[in-house]
Structure formats: structure tokens, C-alpha cells
C-alpha positions in Angstrom: -3.3 37.1 -8.3 -4.8 39.1 -5.5 -3.8 38.3 -2.0 -7.4 37.4 -1.2 -7.5 34.8 -4.0 -4.1 33.4 -2.9 -5.6 32.4 0.5 -8.7 30.8 -1.0 -8.6 27.1 -0.9 -9.8 26.8 -4.5 -6.6 28.6 -5.7 -4.5 25.7 -4.4 -6.8 22.9 -5.7 -8.8 22.2 -2.5 -12.5 22.2 -3.1 -15.5 21.5 -0.9 -17.4 19.3 -3.2 -20.4 17.6 -1.4 -20.5 14.8 -4.0 -16.9 13.9 -3.2 -16.6 12.0 0.0 -13.7 9.6 0.4 -15.3 7.7 3.3 -18.5 7.2 1.3 -16.6 6.0 -1.7 -14.5 3.5 0.2 -17.5 2.2 2.1 -19.5 1.8 -1.1 -16.7 -0.3 -2.6 -16.6 -2.3 0.6 -20.3 -3.0 0.6 -20.5 -3.9 -3.1 -17.5 -6.3 -3.0 -17.3 -7.9 0.5 -17.7 -11.7 0.4 -16.9 -14.6 2.7 -14.7 -17.2 1.0 -12.6 -20.0 2.5 -13.3 -19.0 6.1 -12.3 -15.4 5.6 -13.6 -12.1 4.3 -12.4 -10.7 1.0 -13.0 -7.2 -0.4 -11.8 -5.5 -3.6 -9.5 -2.6 -3.3 -11.3 0.8 -3.4 -9.7 2.3 -6.5 -10.2 6.0 -6.9 -10.2 5.9 -10.6 -8.4 4.2 -13.4 -5.6 2.0 -12.1 -3.7 2.6 -15.3 -2.5 5.8 -13.6 0.1 3.7 -11.7 3.5 3.8 -13.3 5.8 0.9 -13.5 7.7 0.8 -10.2 9.5 -2.4 -10.9 13.0 -0.7 -10.8 12.3 0.8 -7.4 11.1 -2.5 -5.9 14.1 -4.3 -7.5 16.6 -1.9 -6.0 15.1 -2.4 -2.5 15.1 -6.2 -3.0 18.8 -6.1 -4.1 19.6 -4.2 -0.9 17.8 -6.8 1.1 19.7 -9.6 -0.6 23.0 -8.0 0.3 21.8 -7.7 3.9 20.8 -11.3 3.9 24.2 -12.5 2.8 25.5 -11.3 6.2 22.6 -12.7 8.2 21.5 -16.2 7.0 19.0 -16.5 9.9 17.2 -13.3 8.8 17.2 -14.7 5.3 15.5 -17.9 6.4 13.0 -16.1 8.6 12.1 -13.6 5.9 11.7 -16.3 3.2 9.4 -18.4 5.6 7.3 -15.3 6.3 6.9 -14.5 2.6 6.1 -18.1 1.8 3.3 -18.1 4.5 2.0 -14.8 3.1 1.8 -16.4 -0.3 0.2 -19.6 1.0 -2.4 -17.6 2.8 -3.2 -15.4 -0.2 -1.9 -12.2 1.3 0.6 -11.7 -1.5 1.0 -13.3 -4.9 3.8 -13.9 -7.4 3.6 -12.1 -10.7 4.2 -15.0 -13.1 5.8 -12.8 -15.9 6.5 -9.2 -15.1 7.1 -8.5 -18.8 3.6 -9.7 -19.8 0.8 -7.3 -18.8 -2.4 -8.7 -17.2 -5.9 -7.3 -16.9 -5.6 -6.1 -13.3 -3.4 -3.7 -11.4 0.2 -4.7 -10.7 2.2 -2.8 -8.3 5.5 -4.2 -7.0 5.4 -3.5 -3.3 8.8 -2.7 -1.8 9.3 -4.3 1.6 11.7 -4.6 4.5 11.9 -6.3 7.9 10.9 -4.6 11.1 12.3 -5.9 14.3 10.7 -5.7 17.7 12.8 -7.5 20.2 10.4 -6.8 23.0 7.6 -8.7 21.2 6.8 -12.1 22.7 5.3 -13.6 19.6 6.7 -11.9 16.4 10.2 -10.6 16.6 10.3 -9.8 12.9 7.5 -8.7 10.6 7.6 -7.5 7.0 6.6 -3.9 6.3 5.2 -3.2 2.9 5.7 0.3 1.4 2.6 1.2 -0.6 3.5 4.9 -0.5 6.6 4.2 -2.6 6.6 5.7 -6.1 9.0 5.9 -9.0 9.6 9.6 -8.5 8.0 12.7 -7.1 5.8 13.1 -10.3 4.4 9.6 -10.2 1.6 8.2 -8.2 2.1 5.6 -5.5 -0.3 2.7 -4.8 -1.7 4.7 -1.8 -2.4 7.7 -4.1 -4.7 5.6 -6.3 -6.9 4.1 -3.5 -9.6 5.7 -1.4 -8.2 5.9 2.2 -11.4 5.1 4.1 -11.9 6.1 7.7 -8.8 7.0 9.7 -8.8 4.4 12.6 -5.9 6.1 14.4 -6.7 8.1 17.5 -6.6 11.9 17.2 -3.4 12.9 19.1 -5.2 16.0 20.5 -7.9 13.8 22.0 -5.6 11.5 23.9 -5.2 11.9 27.7 
């Protein structure tokens, strides 16, 4: 490989393909699937391709849950607060139980590892649940985030902040 070729983006898999635009793809999915139902908006996830590329991450999520359960044994108040939050998420359709993890269904299933995040300075919500959609089984496997179009970055550019 010549040194010139080494420094070309194409040699490391980066291509400037005008037909490939992540923002356009995610907006197209949004526009095709957005609907108003039960006093809220719903939209399908903007999958990049075949969701079958996701590997079974059940063991990763189970290990994280086991760690949480051990932590809950030492803190019953946290356990109660966490369970109530998860119950509210389920009641509001934010999360759903997988009825039988051994029986495949006709839609993507990804076990989302989660953990509590505490903000003592918050006036309303001292504890919230953080879901880890970038978790994967291993370095060679895709995460949930890897399989979705990211859409527009809504975070401020650090160089533009005063």
C-alpha cells in the first residue's frame, strides 16, 4: 500500500456517497411512520438494515440485572423506587416485557441493560433509570445503537458554545 493510498478515506472504509445520508434516512422513517395514538405520538425505530444483525445480548443484560439485584439487597428503598419506575415505564408503554425469551417473535428484541442514575440536586427526580443501548455482547457484535440511523445530533457543538 502506498502512503498516499493509506491516507485516503476510502482505504479505511469511509466513503462520500451522496445517496447515503443518515439524516435523510431517519427523517424518511419518521415521516412514513409517525402517528398520533392515545394522546401521544408514536414512530417506528429507524432501522439501518436487517434487524437480524443484532446478536443475542441476553447474557449481558442478565449479568447487569444480577448486579443490580445484589445492590438492591443492601438498599430496599432503592429497590422499591426502581421497581415503581419500571412499572410506570411499562404502564406508559415505554418498555415492555418479553413474555418468553426462549421463543422468537417477529420483531426485534434487544435486552436493554439499565442502571440507576442519582441526582441529589434535582428537585423533582432524584433517581432515573439509564438504558444502555450501546451495550453489545462483545467487540465484534453490533449494539442496538449500531443498527439504528442516528438522526440529527441535537447536542450543541462544543466549539460554538460561548
